[in-house]
RODO-2510 file (C-alpha; in nm, 4 decimals, decimal comma):
residues 540
     n   res          X          Y          Z
     1     x    -2,0318    -0,9796     1,7378
     2     x    -1,9174    -1,1596     1,4226
     3     x    -1,6085    -1,3147     1,5836
     4     x    -1,5333    -1,6777     1,6669
     5     x    -1,2175    -1,7096     1,8762
     6     x    -1,0269    -2,0386     1,8322
     7     x    -1,3248    -2,1942     1,6563
     8     x    -1,2638    -2,5654     1,6083
     9     x    -1,3953    -2,7785     1,3238
    10     x    -1,2828    -3,1403     1,3127
    11     x    -1,3477    -3,1780     0,9424
    12     x    -1,3375    -2,9460     0,6411
    13     x    -1,6255    -2,7033     0,6761
    14     x    -1,7184    -2,4050     0,4619
    15     x    -1,7069    -2,0629     0,6232
    16     x    -2,0598    -2,0029     0,4988
    17     x    -2,1819    -2,3076     0,6921
    18     x    -2,0014    -2,1929     1,0076
    19     x    -2,1455    -1,8445     0,9718
    20     x    -2,5015    -1,9716     0,9280
    21     x    -2,4715    -2,2219     1,2116
    22     x    -2,3707    -1,9410     1,4462
    23     x    -2,6400    -1,6974     1,3245
    24     x    -2,3838    -1,4493     1,1982
    25     x    -2,3783    -1,2293     0,8898
    26     x    -2,1020    -1,1385     0,6498
    27     x    -1,9796    -1,1317     0,2906
    28     x    -1,6299    -1,2646     0,3530
    29     x    -1,4169    -1,3580     0,6525
    30     x    -1,0879    -1,2785     0,8197
    31     x    -0,9364    -1,6143     0,9087
    32     x    -0,6172    -1,5864     1,1130
    33     x    -0,5452    -1,2518     0,9472
    34     x    -0,6118    -1,3734     0,5915
    35     x    -0,9094    -1,2702     0,3826
    36     x    -1,1200    -1,5691     0,2792
    37     x    -1,4329    -1,6132     0,0721
    38     x    -1,7332    -1,7642     0,2455
    39     x    -1,7098    -2,0575     0,0061
    40     x    -1,3614    -2,1421     0,1407
    41     x    -1,3172    -2,4434     0,3711
    42     x    -1,1357    -2,4542     0,7053
    43     x    -1,0567    -2,7183     0,9635
    44     x    -0,8901    -2,7321     1,3049
    45     x    -0,8730    -2,4266     1,5310
    46     x    -0,9078    -2,0865     1,3661
    47     x    -0,9790    -1,7297     1,4677
    48     x    -1,2638    -1,6236     1,2397
    49     x    -1,4186    -1,2789     1,1956
    50     x    -1,7091    -1,2496     0,9531
    51     x    -1,6984    -0,9118     0,7815
    52     x    -2,0129    -0,7164     0,7001
    53     x    -2,0440    -0,4036     0,4862
    54     x    -1,8993    -0,1815     0,7576
    55     x    -1,5616    -0,3271     0,6521
    56     x    -1,3843    -0,2108     0,3372
    57     x    -1,2858    -0,5688     0,2477
    58     x    -1,6479    -0,6848     0,2552
    59     x    -1,7615    -0,3818     0,0586
    60     x    -1,5052    -0,4657    -0,2087
    61     x    -1,6303    -0,8268    -0,2270
    62     x    -1,9875    -0,6984    -0,2513
    63     x    -1,9038    -0,4512    -0,5274
    64     x    -1,7035    -0,7081    -0,7269
    65     x    -1,9883    -0,9589    -0,7000
    66     x    -2,2426    -0,6973    -0,8067
    67     x    -2,0386    -0,6122    -1,1166
    68     x    -2,0078    -0,9833    -1,1939
    69     x    -2,3846    -1,0388    -1,1691
    70     x    -2,4511    -0,7396    -1,3935
    71     x    -2,2131    -0,8815    -1,6533
    72     x    -2,3888    -1,2177    -1,6284
    73     x    -2,7251    -1,0466    -1,6722
    74     x    -2,5905    -0,8622    -1,9789
    75     x    -2,4633    -1,1954    -2,1129
    76     x    -2,8146    -1,3397    -2,0718
    77     x    -2,9645    -1,0455    -2,2612
    78     x    -2,7120    -1,0259    -2,5455
    79     x    -2,3462    -1,1441    -2,5248
    80     x    -2,2524    -0,8881    -2,7918
    81     x    -2,3286    -0,5922    -2,5647
    82     x    -2,0031    -0,4353    -2,4424
    83     x    -1,9768    -0,2985    -2,0892
    84     x    -1,6963    -0,0968    -1,9324
    85     x    -1,7035    -0,0063    -1,5621
    86     x    -1,5548     0,3238    -1,4486
    87     x    -1,5336     0,4654    -1,0972
    88     x    -1,7287     0,7868    -1,1168
    89     x    -1,8875     1,0780    -0,9335
    90     x    -2,0539     1,0526    -0,5937
    91     x    -1,8887     0,7215    -0,4981
    92     x    -2,0616     0,5400    -0,7845
    93     x    -1,9679     0,3281    -1,0856
    94     x    -2,0511     0,4504    -1,4328
    95     x    -2,1352     0,1802    -1,6861
    96     x    -2,0412     0,2678    -2,0416
    97     x    -2,2454     0,0389    -2,2684
    98     x    -2,2283    -0,0306    -2,6415
    99     x    -2,5722    -0,1464    -2,7548
   100     x    -2,6812    -0,3099    -3,0779
   101     x    -3,0349    -0,2407    -3,2051
   102     x    -3,1600    -0,1576    -2,8560
   103     x    -3,2446     0,1702    -2,6847
   104     x    -3,0768     0,2585    -2,3562
   105     x    -3,4174     0,2817    -2,1885
   106     x    -3,5165    -0,0695    -2,2998
   107     x    -3,1762    -0,2065    -2,1991
   108     x    -3,2030    -0,0522    -1,8526
   109     x    -3,5529    -0,1919    -1,8046
   110     x    -3,4510    -0,5385    -1,9253
   111     x    -3,1250    -0,5445    -1,7285
   112     x    -3,3042    -0,4416    -1,4085
   113     x    -3,5541    -0,7265    -1,4442
   114     x    -3,2971    -0,9922    -1,5387
   115     x    -3,0666    -0,8878    -1,2548
   116     x    -3,3545    -0,8988    -1,0062
   117     x    -3,4463    -1,2508    -1,1234
   118     x    -3,0840    -1,3692    -1,0936
   119     x    -3,0624    -1,2405    -0,7379
   120     x    -3,4010    -1,3869    -0,6430
   121     x    -3,2972    -1,7269    -0,7792
   122     x    -2,9911    -1,7250    -0,5470
   123     x    -2,7675    -1,9037    -0,7961
   124     x    -2,4390    -2,0550    -0,6769
   125     x    -2,1244    -1,8704    -0,7906
   126     x    -1,8505    -2,1304    -0,8217
   127     x    -1,4779    -2,0551    -0,8094
   128     x    -1,2832    -2,2537    -1,0688
   129     x    -0,9300    -2,2790    -1,2065
   130     x    -0,8682    -2,2849    -1,5801
   131     x    -0,5447    -2,3564    -1,7660
   132     x    -0,4353    -2,0364    -1,9359
   133     x    -0,4807    -2,1762    -2,2859
   134     x    -0,8360    -2,2897    -2,2028
   135     x    -0,9198    -1,9522    -2,0479
   136     x    -0,7804    -1,7684    -2,3491
   137     x    -0,9905    -1,9744    -2,5868
   138     x    -1,3022    -1,9162    -2,3750
   139     x    -1,2492    -1,5400    -2,3543
   140     x    -1,1732    -1,5086    -2,7248
   141     x    -1,4876    -1,7045    -2,8122
   142     x    -1,6961    -1,4806    -2,5848
   143     x    -1,5608    -1,1466    -2,7135
   144     x    -1,3578    -1,0890    -2,3965
   145     x    -1,0099    -1,0851    -2,5473
   146     x    -0,9261    -0,7689    -2,3528
   147     x    -0,8855    -1,0061    -2,0566
   148     x    -0,6224    -1,2288    -2,2155
   149     x    -0,3598    -0,9589    -2,2690
   150     x    -0,2385    -0,9846    -1,9103
   151     x    -0,1943    -1,3625    -1,9194
   152     x     0,1693    -1,3293    -2,0250
   153     x     0,2436    -1,1610    -1,6917
   154     x     0,0999    -1,4449    -1,4834
   155     x     0,3589    -1,6748    -1,3313
   156     x     0,0971    -1,9425    -1,2752
   157     x    -0,0073    -2,1802    -1,5511
   158     x    -0,3726    -2,1334    -1,4622
   159     x    -0,6272    -1,8558    -1,4272
   160     x    -0,8756    -1,8149    -1,1445
   161     x    -1,2315    -1,7556    -1,2593
   162     x    -1,5912    -1,7724    -1,1389
   163     x    -1,8744    -1,9608    -1,3015
   164     x    -2,2478    -1,9131    -1,2797
   165     x    -2,4285    -2,1703    -1,4961
   166     x    -2,2485    -2,1488    -1,8348
   167     x    -2,1001    -1,8017    -1,7809
   168     x    -1,7343    -1,7616    -1,6775
   169     x    -1,5507    -1,4419    -1,5845
   170     x    -1,2871    -1,3105    -1,3442
   171     x    -1,2838    -0,9595    -1,1970
   172     x    -0,9616    -0,9795    -0,9921
   173     x    -1,1373    -1,0026    -0,6597
   174     x    -1,3188    -1,2373    -0,4228
   175     x    -1,6897    -1,3089    -0,4600
   176     x    -1,9911    -1,4003    -0,2489
   177     x    -2,1028    -1,7676    -0,2616
   178     x    -2,4316    -1,7038    -0,4416
   179     x    -2,6289    -1,4306    -0,6126
   180     x    -2,8782    -1,3929    -0,3262
   181     x    -2,6214    -1,2104    -0,1129
   182     x    -2,6565    -0,9015    -0,3345
   183     x    -2,9698    -0,7164    -0,2349
   184     x    -2,8914    -0,3474    -0,1951
   185     x    -2,8018    -0,1453    -0,5060
   186     x    -2,9288     0,1243    -0,7394
   187     x    -2,9090     0,1184    -1,1179
   188     x    -3,0338     0,4143    -1,3184
   189     x    -2,9825     0,5849    -1,6534
   190     x    -2,7199     0,8569    -1,6446
   191     x    -2,6207     1,0458    -1,9578
   192     x    -2,5341     0,7899    -2,2291
   193     x    -2,4914     0,4983    -1,9867
   194     x    -2,5959     0,3663    -1,6486
   195     x    -2,4950     0,4612    -1,2963
   196     x    -2,4436     0,1825    -1,0446
   197     x    -2,4562     0,2555    -0,6725
   198     x    -2,3936     0,0251    -0,3789
   199     x    -2,3446     0,0355     0,0011
   200     x    -2,0271     0,1991     0,1243
   201     x    -1,8338     0,1064     0,4371
   202     x    -1,7630     0,4703     0,5178
   203     x    -2,1366     0,5522     0,4979
   204     x    -2,2531     0,3112     0,7680
   205     x    -2,2938     0,0290     0,5121
   206     x    -2,5652     0,2250     0,3291
   207     x    -2,5852     0,3721    -0,0196
   208     x    -2,4773     0,7379     0,0060
   209     x    -2,7033     1,0067    -0,1407
   210     x    -2,6262     1,0836    -0,5036
   211     x    -2,4777     1,4247    -0,5805
   212     x    -2,4485     1,5260    -0,9438
   213     x    -2,1141     1,7080    -0,9128
   214     x    -2,0801     1,9032    -1,2366
   215     x    -1,7187     2,0212    -1,2024
   216     x    -1,5956     1,6762    -1,1024
   217     x    -1,8022     1,5145    -1,3771
   218     x    -1,6469     1,7376    -1,6428
   219     x    -1,3019     1,6383    -1,5206
   220     x    -1,3868     1,2690    -1,5560
   221     x    -1,5044     1,3305    -1,9117
   222     x    -1,1675     1,4821    -1,9925
   223     x    -0,9927     1,1872    -1,8287
   224     x    -1,1879     0,9378    -2,0397
   225     x    -1,1122     1,1312    -2,3581
   226     x    -0,7442     1,1567    -2,2651
   227     x    -0,7220     0,7813    -2,2008
   228     x    -0,8632     0,7155    -2,5464
   229     x    -0,6201     0,9572    -2,7113
   230     x    -0,3081     0,7993    -2,5640
   231     x    -0,4503     0,4439    -2,5550
   232     x    -0,3657     0,4065    -2,1883
   233     x    -0,6872     0,2980    -2,0181
   234     x    -0,5832    -0,0601    -1,9301
   235     x    -0,2696    -0,2117    -1,7766
   236     x    -0,1751    -0,3998    -2,0932
   237     x    -0,1759    -0,0727    -2,2903
   238     x     0,0459     0,0975    -2,0327
   239     x     0,2749    -0,2055    -2,0445
   240     x     0,3015    -0,1716    -2,4223
   241     x     0,4703     0,1663    -2,3649
   242     x     0,7044     0,0167    -2,1046
   243     x     0,8559    -0,2293    -2,3535
   244     x     1,1177     0,0200    -2,4728
   245     x     1,2806     0,3328    -2,3366
   246     x     1,1639     0,5249    -2,6443
   247     x     0,7981     0,4378    -2,5883
   248     x     0,8195     0,4812    -2,2102
   249     x     0,9569     0,8321    -2,2608
   250     x     0,6714     0,9015    -2,5031
   251     x     0,4107     0,8040    -2,2411
   252     x     0,5890     1,0050    -1,9713
   253     x     0,6205     1,3159    -2,1851
   254     x     0,2574     1,2959    -2,3021
   255     x     0,1453     1,2683    -1,9400
   256     x     0,3674     1,5550    -1,8281
   257     x     0,2502     1,7648    -2,1227
   258     x    -0,1075     1,7119    -2,0036
   259     x    -0,0142     1,8524    -1,6624
   260     x     0,1672     2,1461    -1,8221
   261     x    -0,1327     2,2204    -2,0444
   262     x    -0,3682     2,2124    -1,7457
   263     x    -0,1390     2,4419    -1,5474
   264     x    -0,1263     2,6821    -1,8416
   265     x    -0,5059     2,6744    -1,8740
   266     x    -0,5510     2,7306    -1,5002
   267     x    -0,2967     3,0136    -1,4855
   268     x    -0,4630     3,1838    -1,7829
   269     x    -0,8023     3,1670    -1,6122
   270     x    -0,6601     3,3066    -1,2878
   271     x    -0,4719     3,5745    -1,4832
   272     x    -0,7909     3,6897    -1,6553
   273     x    -0,9614     3,7303    -1,3168
   274     x    -0,6560     3,8440    -1,1229
   275     x    -0,7553     4,2100    -1,0842
   276     x    -1,0546     4,1176    -0,8707
   277     x    -0,8908     3,8295    -0,6796
   278     x    -0,7653     3,8510    -0,3240
   279     x    -0,7110     3,4814    -0,2467
   280     x    -0,6384     3,1491    -0,4183
   281     x    -0,7284     2,8349    -0,2224
   282     x    -0,6014     2,4841    -0,3043
   283     x    -0,7467     2,1689    -0,1480
   284     x    -0,7521     1,7986    -0,2199
   285     x    -0,7296     1,4599    -0,0492
   286     x    -0,4101     1,3026     0,0816
   287     x    -0,1307     1,2335    -0,1676
   288     x    -0,2860     1,4363    -0,4469
   289     x     0,0428     1,6165    -0,5084
   290     x    -0,0644     1,9528    -0,3623
   291     x     0,2895     2,0651    -0,2709
   292     x     0,4390     2,0243    -0,6188
   293     x     0,1236     2,1539    -0,7823
   294     x     0,1158     2,4703    -0,5712
   295     x     0,4815     2,5418    -0,6524
   296     x     0,4326     2,4867    -1,0264
   297     x     0,1192     2,7017    -1,0280
   298     x     0,3122     2,9755    -0,8508
   299     x     0,5763     2,9651    -1,1251
   300     x     0,3096     2,9718    -1,4002
   301     x     0,1595     3,2828    -1,2429
   302     x     0,4987     3,4466    -1,1939
   303     x     0,5621     3,3999    -1,5664
   304     x     0,2623     3,6280    -1,6191
   305     x     0,3884     3,8912    -1,3768
   306     x     0,1591     3,7771    -1,0970
   307     x     0,2856     3,6994    -0,7492
   308     x     0,0792     3,4831    -0,5140
   309     x     0,2019     3,4973    -0,1540
   310     x     0,1641     3,1734     0,0413
   311     x     0,0629     3,1712     0,4060
   312     x     0,0432     2,8559     0,6159
   313     x    -0,2889     2,7467     0,7624
   314     x    -0,0929     2,5241     1,0043
   315     x     0,0310     2,8352     1,1879
   316     x    -0,3238     2,8952     1,3111
   317     x    -0,3602     2,5728     1,5090
   318     x    -0,5028     2,6034     1,8566
   319     x    -0,3381     2,4318     2,1520
   320     x    -0,4497     2,0623     2,1585
   321     x    -0,6365     2,1257     2,4860
   322     x    -0,8754     2,3586     2,3035
   323     x    -0,9579     2,1572     1,9907
   324     x    -1,2457     1,9120     1,9343
   325     x    -1,1801     1,5539     2,0443
   326     x    -1,2011     1,2205     1,8634
   327     x    -1,4123     0,9404     2,0106
   328     x    -1,1046     0,8082     2,1925
   329     x    -1,0407     1,1467     2,3542
   330     x    -0,7410     1,2396     2,1387
   331     x    -0,7247     1,5846     1,9724
   332     x    -0,8985     1,5929     1,6326
   333     x    -0,6399     1,7995     1,4464
   334     x    -0,8272     1,7604     1,1166
   335     x    -1,1376     1,9342     1,2529
   336     x    -1,1792     2,2837     1,1125
   337     x    -1,2301     2,4114     1,4678
   338     x    -0,8800     2,2975     1,5589
   339     x    -0,7826     2,6228     1,3839
   340     x    -0,8218     2,9740     1,5201
   341     x    -1,0799     3,0695     1,2587
   342     x    -1,1396     3,4187     1,3958
   343     x    -0,7702     3,5130     1,3931
   344     x    -0,7206     3,3607     1,0470
   345     x    -1,0157     3,5545     0,9040
   346     x    -0,9115     3,8763     1,0764
   347     x    -0,5619     3,8462     0,9286
   348     x    -0,6958     3,7661     0,5812
   349     x    -0,9275     4,0654     0,5881
   350     x    -0,6540     4,2995     0,7094
   351     x    -0,4082     4,1806     0,4436
   352     x    -0,6595     4,2139     0,1609
   353     x    -0,7361     4,5683     0,2813
   354     x    -0,3711     4,6621     0,2366
   355     x    -0,2749     4,6545     0,6029
   356     x     0,0470     4,5159     0,7503
   357     x    -0,0020     4,2035     0,9633
   358     x     0,2293     4,0082     1,1920
   359     x     0,1431     3,6486     1,1209
   360     x     0,1594     3,3786     1,3875
   361     x     0,4011     3,0849     1,3804
   362     x     0,2901     2,7582     1,5406
   363     x     0,5620     2,5758     1,7344
   364     x     0,4783     2,2069     1,7027
   365     x     0,7120     2,1182     1,9912
   366     x     0,5507     2,3461     2,2494
   367     x     0,2070     2,3386     2,0757
   368     x     0,1846     2,7164     2,1084
   369     x     0,1822     3,0129     1,8711
   370     x     0,4473     3,2814     1,8576
   371     x     0,4909     3,5883     1,6414
   372     x     0,6043     3,5067     1,2897
   373     x     0,6854     3,7150     0,9835
   374     x     0,5341     4,0563     0,9144
   375     x     0,3510     4,0757     0,5821
   376     x     0,1731     4,3221     0,3577
   377     x     0,0577     4,2749    -0,0014
   378     x     0,1673     4,4721    -0,3069
   379     x    -0,0784     4,5491    -0,5873
   380     x     0,0245     4,2474    -0,7966
   381     x     0,0134     4,0030    -0,5037
   382     x    -0,2696     3,7792    -0,3812
   383     x    -0,2807     3,5324    -0,0951
   384     x    -0,2312     3,1611    -0,1605
   385     x    -0,3499     2,9007     0,0908
   386     x    -0,3270     2,5231     0,0651
   387     x    -0,4781     2,2593     0,2934
   388     x    -0,7716     2,0272     0,3548
   389     x    -1,0004     2,3170     0,4555
   390     x    -0,8951     2,5626     0,1844
   391     x    -1,2271     2,5266    -0,0043
   392     x    -1,4387     2,5407     0,3107
   393     x    -1,6199     2,8744     0,3151
   394     x    -1,5887     2,8989     0,6946
   395     x    -1,2107     2,9233     0,6691
   396     x    -1,2248     3,2430     0,4597
   397     x    -1,5704     3,3807     0,5398
   398     x    -1,4537     3,7437     0,5759
   399     x    -1,3631     3,7514     0,2057
   400     x    -1,6444     3,7733    -0,0479
   401     x    -1,6714     3,4653    -0,2738
   402     x    -1,6219     3,6765    -0,5875
   403     x    -1,2715     3,7642    -0,4615
   404     x    -1,1667     3,4001    -0,4180
   405     x    -1,0472     3,1398    -0,6682
   406     x    -1,0699     2,7784    -0,5550
   407     x    -0,8748     2,4866    -0,7017
   408     x    -0,9518     2,1229    -0,6229
   409     x    -0,6683     1,8796    -0,6933
   410     x    -0,6895     1,5000    -0,6964
   411     x    -0,5760     1,2158    -0,9204
   412     x    -0,8631     1,1007    -1,1405
   413     x    -0,8030     0,7945    -1,3517
   414     x    -0,9889     0,5731    -1,5937
   415     x    -0,7183     0,3082    -1,5668
   416     x    -0,8430    -0,0497    -1,5547
   417     x    -0,6959    -0,3930    -1,5009
   418     x    -0,9322    -0,4716    -1,7868
   419     x    -1,2644    -0,3189    -1,8977
   420     x    -1,4561    -0,4996    -1,6232
   421     x    -1,2171    -0,4157    -1,3377
   422     x    -1,1373    -0,0474    -1,2759
   423     x    -0,8607     0,0573    -1,0382
   424     x    -0,9697     0,2652    -0,7398
   425     x    -0,8377     0,6195    -0,7274
   426     x    -0,8085     0,5886    -0,3481
   427     x    -0,5774     0,2879    -0,3953
   428     x    -0,3602     0,4918    -0,6286
   429     x    -0,3325     0,7641    -0,3651
   430     x    -0,2612     0,5066    -0,0951
   431     x     0,0279     0,3669    -0,3001
   432     x     0,1644     0,7185    -0,3462
   433     x     0,1488     0,7748     0,0285
   434     x     0,3102     0,4402     0,1147
   435     x     0,6035     0,5248    -0,1098
   436     x     0,6331     0,8868     0,0073
   437     x     0,6160     0,7941     0,3761
   438     x     0,8899     0,5355     0,3246
   439     x     1,1171     0,7575     0,1131
   440     x     1,0874     1,0777     0,3149
   441     x     0,9916     0,9642     0,6669
   442     x     1,1345     0,6128     0,6831
   443     x     0,7826     0,4966     0,7721
   444     x     0,7021     0,1297     0,7015
   445     x     0,4002     0,0504     0,4856
   446     x     0,2231    -0,1063     0,7822
   447     x     0,2255     0,2228     0,9735
   448     x     0,0910     0,4115     0,6709
   449     x    -0,1897     0,1562     0,6441
   450     x    -0,2534     0,2052     1,0168
   451     x    -0,3336     0,5713     0,9546
   452     x    -0,5178     0,5338     0,6247
   453     x    -0,8682     0,4672     0,7629
   454     x    -0,8474     0,7847     0,9709
   455     x    -0,7152     0,9806     0,6729
   456     x    -1,0037     0,8603     0,4571
   457     x    -1,2549     0,9441     0,7263
   458     x    -1,1194     1,2980     0,7382
   459     x    -1,1430     1,3304     0,3602
   460     x    -1,5094     1,2353     0,3544
   461     x    -1,5788     1,4672     0,6437
   462     x    -1,3819     1,7758     0,5415
   463     x    -1,2913     1,7689     0,1721
   464     x    -1,5350     1,6006    -0,0643
   465     x    -1,8416     1,8040     0,0322
   466     x    -1,6582     2,1230    -0,0640
   467     x    -1,5196     2,0184    -0,4022
   468     x    -1,8279     2,1620    -0,5765
   469     x    -1,7010     2,5083    -0,4786
   470     x    -1,3966     2,4651    -0,7036
   471     x    -1,3475     2,7022    -0,9965
   472     x    -1,1020     2,4540    -1,1464
   473     x    -1,0351     2,0846    -1,0901
   474     x    -0,6796     1,9727    -1,1560
   475     x    -0,6330     1,6046    -1,2351
   476     x    -0,2965     1,5102    -1,0831
   477     x    -0,2928     1,1547    -1,2213
   478     x    -0,0085     1,0505    -1,4483
   479     x    -0,0822     0,7617    -1,6835
   480     x     0,2572     0,6002    -1,6187
   481     x     0,2793     0,6440    -1,2418
   482     x     0,1880     0,2926    -1,1231
   483     x     0,4564     0,1498    -1,3525
   484     x     0,7037     0,3713    -1,1626
   485     x     0,5581     0,3300    -0,8134
   486     x     0,5475    -0,0497    -0,8439
   487     x     0,9146    -0,1117    -0,7639
   488     x     0,9000     0,1211    -0,4636
   489     x     0,5771    -0,0215    -0,3222
   490     x     0,5927    -0,3960    -0,3796
   491     x     0,8810    -0,4963    -0,1531
   492     x     0,7456    -0,2718     0,1212
   493     x     0,4014    -0,4311     0,0951
   494     x     0,5546    -0,7792     0,0807
   495     x     0,7283    -0,7050     0,4129
   496     x     0,3915    -0,6941     0,5907
   497     x     0,3548    -1,0075     0,8006
   498     x     0,0648    -1,2452     0,7447
   499     x    -0,0424    -1,1840     1,1047
   500     x    -0,0711    -0,8079     1,0489
   501     x    -0,4241    -0,6617     1,0431
   502     x    -0,3189    -0,4910     0,7186
   503     x    -0,2026    -0,8045     0,5412
   504     x    -0,5322    -0,8331     0,3494
   505     x    -0,5111    -0,4800     0,2138
   506     x    -0,1431    -0,5219     0,1256
   507     x    -0,2182    -0,8455    -0,0565
   508     x    -0,4995    -0,6781    -0,2507
   509     x    -0,2680    -0,3979    -0,3670
   510     x     0,0001    -0,6473    -0,4676
   511     x    -0,2484    -0,8411    -0,6786
   512     x    -0,2887    -0,5671    -0,9369
   513     x     0,0538    -0,4043    -0,8989
   514     x     0,2235    -0,7225    -1,0159
   515     x     0,0687    -0,6846    -1,3603
   516     x     0,2568    -0,3612    -1,4365
   517     x     0,5865    -0,3639    -1,6208
   518     x     0,8485    -0,1360    -1,4655
   519     x     0,9332     0,2102    -1,5931
   520     x     1,2674     0,3385    -1,4616
   521     x     1,2844     0,6343    -1,2228
   522     x     1,5568     0,8091    -1,4197
   523     x     1,3124     0,8626    -1,7079
   524     x     1,0872     1,0744    -1,4831
   525     x     1,1515     1,4535    -1,5116
   526     x     1,2719     1,6194    -1,1912
   527     x     0,9802     1,8674    -1,1965
   528     x     0,7200     1,5887    -1,2215
   529     x     0,4510     1,5670    -0,9577
   530     x     0,5344     1,1985    -0,9051
   531     x     0,8794     1,3072    -0,7771
   532     x     0,6976     1,4336    -0,4683
   533     x     0,6563     1,0652    -0,3785
   534     x     0,9585     0,8796    -0,5172
   535     x     1,2113     1,1543    -0,4409
   536     x     1,4427     1,3623    -0,6574
   537     x     1,2123     1,6613    -0,7070
   538     x     1,3706     1,9876    -0,8138
   539     x     1,1339     2,1569    -0,5673
   540     x     1,2725     1,9812    -0,2586
***
């Protein structure tokens, strides 16, 4: 157990020293509810929990440190080489590199050796503070001026940074005390760059197997190209749009036009295959905007004389006594076998054969099913289902795959704090959910954070493995959304008490949210997908 209850140190002592003296392991520590680096000092009585890679906070420290060491290794090879980190397919980081007079193969070989040597040497990584003017001069002299553009938004007169020998950089996150902590990673050539893989908390602190997901990969390519077109891949560029109403509206309308174009493209593809289709399935992780998307897709199809008929998967729930159980004995309502799969498939088959079916209706108060509406399909109608299992073949196994069209929806972004610090897509979705839960359910941010680990676990278990079945991947990200969500999320996150177990996560989200300039809600169209979270949607 990596916990020290009321540990007392009479003089200032580093957490790393305490950890080693007690034969514990970790990459950072929870000290009285606050996240601390192992290089931090404590004294007096403290409750200390050392966090290993089974914890998301430690995984984030590990990943940030790994990116830092790679950048230092690149600096040792050639400071003129440019590196941009992007979150990518299969829970990996894609490194986009600009090389000068060097092949990618030679760079990969050299980088691998230099990085290995740096880790073997176990070099101290020192946290320092630099006056903003000194930091700006350093970054400009080292071709890192993309980092200085956010300085004007800092209230402090200094900048935090980390130093290893003569190299200085800051990646907006905590670090391990020395390079020797980073041992487990994979770095290999992928397309025109490198793929970086590292242990994941949700995969038992191991590196997950790599899956080359073609559909998802193509979507990310489009995202990267789109970010270049609108010049919106870093916070400072988004903020440049927020400086005037005219420019903010331009960014909003470009983003909304992208969604409209994708919906048109998707509806055209479905329309061309409509004669052979019997079912459209829509799935995606939490807070992807499935409700608004499904409604807008329905309208796009109606404009072509096509009429998808929605049926609710939720009406096929079994009584909680007959569903699989979680480890704590509670009903696992996200499990696919919490649904009456046989009845659902029987009804689907009957409907697609032209028969009339009385659908069930699940009463969530009594936890029982009753008779619902009676339904039959006309010649220009197909079934539309939406939910976490919609792409799972087991849910619709009575219908031949050639008669089904699957859509995967999720926000995919190439937005960065700067080129070295990408923003997690899962954090973007979490912010959406925090705001939506507060606006529509009066749920405090702390309660949303309480549920988030379970939500994420369900996504990895039931959604991501089926995204390769998608015929179309819809990117629900809007380039301006964090500039809108900021005002709704920040005061709710700031309300989380320092003693809360979610204070560390809240503080992490606040750290990058504060860099966004606000974009007003009233500039957001009422049909926008982001209205599903902030309120005011025309589809409510």
